[in-house]
TIDO-754988 format. One record per residue (C-alpha): z, x, y. Coordinates in steps of 0.5 Angstrom, whole numbers, plus 500, padded with zeros to 3 digits. Layout:
REM residues N
   z   x   y
   Z   X   Y
...
END
This chain:
REM residues 311
   z   x   y
 394 522 534
 395 515 531
 396 519 524
 401 524 527
 405 518 530
 405 515 524
 407 521 520
 413 522 525
 415 515 524
 415 516 517
 419 523 518
 424 520 522
 426 513 518
 432 513 514
 430 512 507
 433 506 504
 439 508 499
 437 507 492
 444 505 490
 447 501 495
 453 498 491
 454 505 489
 454 507 496
 459 502 498
 464 503 492
 464 511 494
 467 509 501
 472 504 498
 474 510 493
 474 514 499
 478 509 504
 483 508 497
 485 515 497
 486 515 505
 490 509 504
 495 512 498
 496 518 503
 498 513 508
 503 509 504
 506 515 501
 507 518 508
 510 511 510
 515 510 504
 517 517 506
 519 515 513
 522 509 511
 527 512 506
 528 517 512
 530 511 517
 534 508 511
 538 515 511
 539 515 519
 541 508 518
 546 510 513
 549 516 517
 550 511 523
 554 507 519
 558 512 516
 559 515 523
 561 509 526
 566 507 520
 569 514 521
 570 513 528
 572 506 529
 580 508 528
 579 513 534
 575 508 538
 581 503 537
 586 508 539
 582 510 545
 582 503 547
 590 503 546
 590 509 550
 586 507 556
 591 501 556
 596 506 557
 593 510 562
 591 505 566
 599 504 567
 599 511 568
 594 511 574
 598 505 577
 604 508 577
 601 514 580
 597 510 586
 604 507 587
 608 514 587
 602 519 589
 597 515 593
 589 513 591
 587 520 591
 591 522 585
 589 516 581
 582 518 583
 583 525 581
 585 523 574
 579 518 573
 573 523 576
 576 529 571
 570 532 568
 572 534 562
 578 532 556
 582 538 558
 582 537 566
 583 530 564
 589 532 560
 592 536 566
 591 531 571
 594 526 567
 600 530 565
 601 531 573
 602 524 574
 609 521 574
 610 517 567
 605 521 563
 608 526 558
 605 532 555
 604 529 548
 600 523 552
 596 528 555
 594 532 549
 593 525 545
 589 522 550
 584 529 551
 584 529 543
 581 522 543
 577 523 549
 574 529 546
 573 526 539
 569 520 543
 564 525 546
 563 528 540
 561 521 537
 557 519 542
 553 526 542
 552 525 534
 550 518 535
 545 520 541
 542 524 536
 541 519 531
 539 514 535
 533 519 538
 531 520 531
 531 513 529
 526 512 535
 522 517 532
 522 515 526
 521 508 528
 515 510 532
 512 514 526
 513 508 522
 509 504 527
 503 508 527
 503 509 519
 503 501 519
 498 501 524
 493 506 520
 495 502 514
 492 495 516
 486 499 519
 484 502 512
 486 495 509
 481 492 514
 476 497 512
 477 496 505
 476 489 505
 470 489 509
 467 494 504
 469 489 499
 465 484 502
 459 489 503
 459 490 496
 459 483 494
 453 482 499
 449 487 496
 450 484 489
 448 477 491
 442 481 494
 440 485 488
 441 478 484
 437 474 489
 431 480 488
 431 478 481
 431 470 483
 438 469 480
 444 467 484
 452 470 482
 457 465 482
 463 470 482
 463 478 484
 470 481 482
 473 486 488
 472 493 486
 477 496 482
 480 503 481
 481 506 474
 478 505 468
 478 498 468
 474 498 474
 469 503 470
 468 499 465
 467 492 469
 462 496 474
 458 499 468
 457 492 465
 456 489 472
 451 494 473
 447 491 467
 446 484 470
 439 481 470
 437 485 464
 435 482 457
 439 480 451
 436 484 445
 439 483 439
 442 490 436
 440 493 443
 446 497 447
 442 499 453
 439 502 457
 434 497 458
 437 491 454
 443 489 450
 446 484 446
 453 482 447
 457 488 443
 452 492 446
 454 491 452
 461 492 451
 460 499 447
 456 501 453
 461 500 458
 467 503 454
 463 509 452
 463 511 460
 471 512 459
 470 516 452
 472 510 448
 467 509 442
 467 502 439
 463 500 433
 456 495 435
 459 489 432
 464 484 435
 468 483 429
 470 490 429
 471 491 436
 476 485 435
 480 489 430
 480 495 434
 483 492 440
 490 489 441
 491 482 441
 493 479 447
 494 472 450
 489 468 454
 494 468 460
 495 475 459
 487 478 461
 486 483 466
 479 486 468
 476 490 462
 479 486 457
 475 483 451
 474 475 449
 471 473 443
 468 467 441
 465 462 435
 469 466 429
 467 472 432
 460 471 433
 461 473 440
 464 477 445
 464 478 453
 468 482 458
 473 478 462
 472 481 470
 478 476 473
 479 470 476
 477 466 470
 470 469 469
 467 474 464
 460 478 464
 456 477 457
 450 478 454
 449 471 452
 443 470 447
 436 471 445
 431 469 452
 437 470 456
 439 476 461
 446 479 461
 450 474 467
 457 472 469
 460 466 467
 467 462 466
 471 464 460
 469 457 457
 462 457 460
 460 463 456
 460 460 449
 464 456 445
 469 455 441
 474 461 444
 477 465 439
 481 470 442
 482 476 447
 483 483 445
 485 489 449
 483 497 449
 486 499 455
END
């Protein structure tokens, strides 16, 4: 019975991942892809919102003269209504002001003392233009409100994904530290997950942390300085010579302040090479008796010689 229970527990137990860092990186990639879609949708909505705002501005500009003319006519109508009140009483005035359409308004204004048929036609024209303007503006305002709601929704999605990626980046760094601790080491700096070819070469070099330096070795169990670089760049189809000076000659010259993750840093008259991983740090295979490790640019080796780029 005890044996059966133990077997059941063994079957039900979830197996530990053989590559926790790789699992986290896959999740980061998936989240990054989702983020790209959200950002594109967000940009599209923002463009549409800008177009709607432009339409509103154009419509307001187009109808501004009509609005000004309407204001003048309203003033004139007020005088007509006053005259009507004086001559026809309050009922006639209300009949004008409560007209249900531009045409009916026109007819009633014409019927009032002091109003001409020309006044009525002009008033009807302006009132109709204003009604059309308000209809168009209502449609645009509704569209603007809808787009703003979509923009807010996408902004929330973007924030949620970015927070998830930030947490995954932290989990990834913890996994690196756990692996280092299991080897009895500590890691001073861990770069964020980097997408693209630069990320591939940096991750490949970082995956060799703790492996011993062996002269002329290029993996998989040991490396020398140029062998570490050779192996990393082979992952993206760039084949390098197994010699630091030749790698320098094959790379493009860049200044130290232009370094990006994946760039190469050379030392000691081209006797040593390391890979830049960000924030002033490199990963390298230092020397015999040591292991692949992370160090500051100035702490990796001396003297600094120059930097090269292959991507």
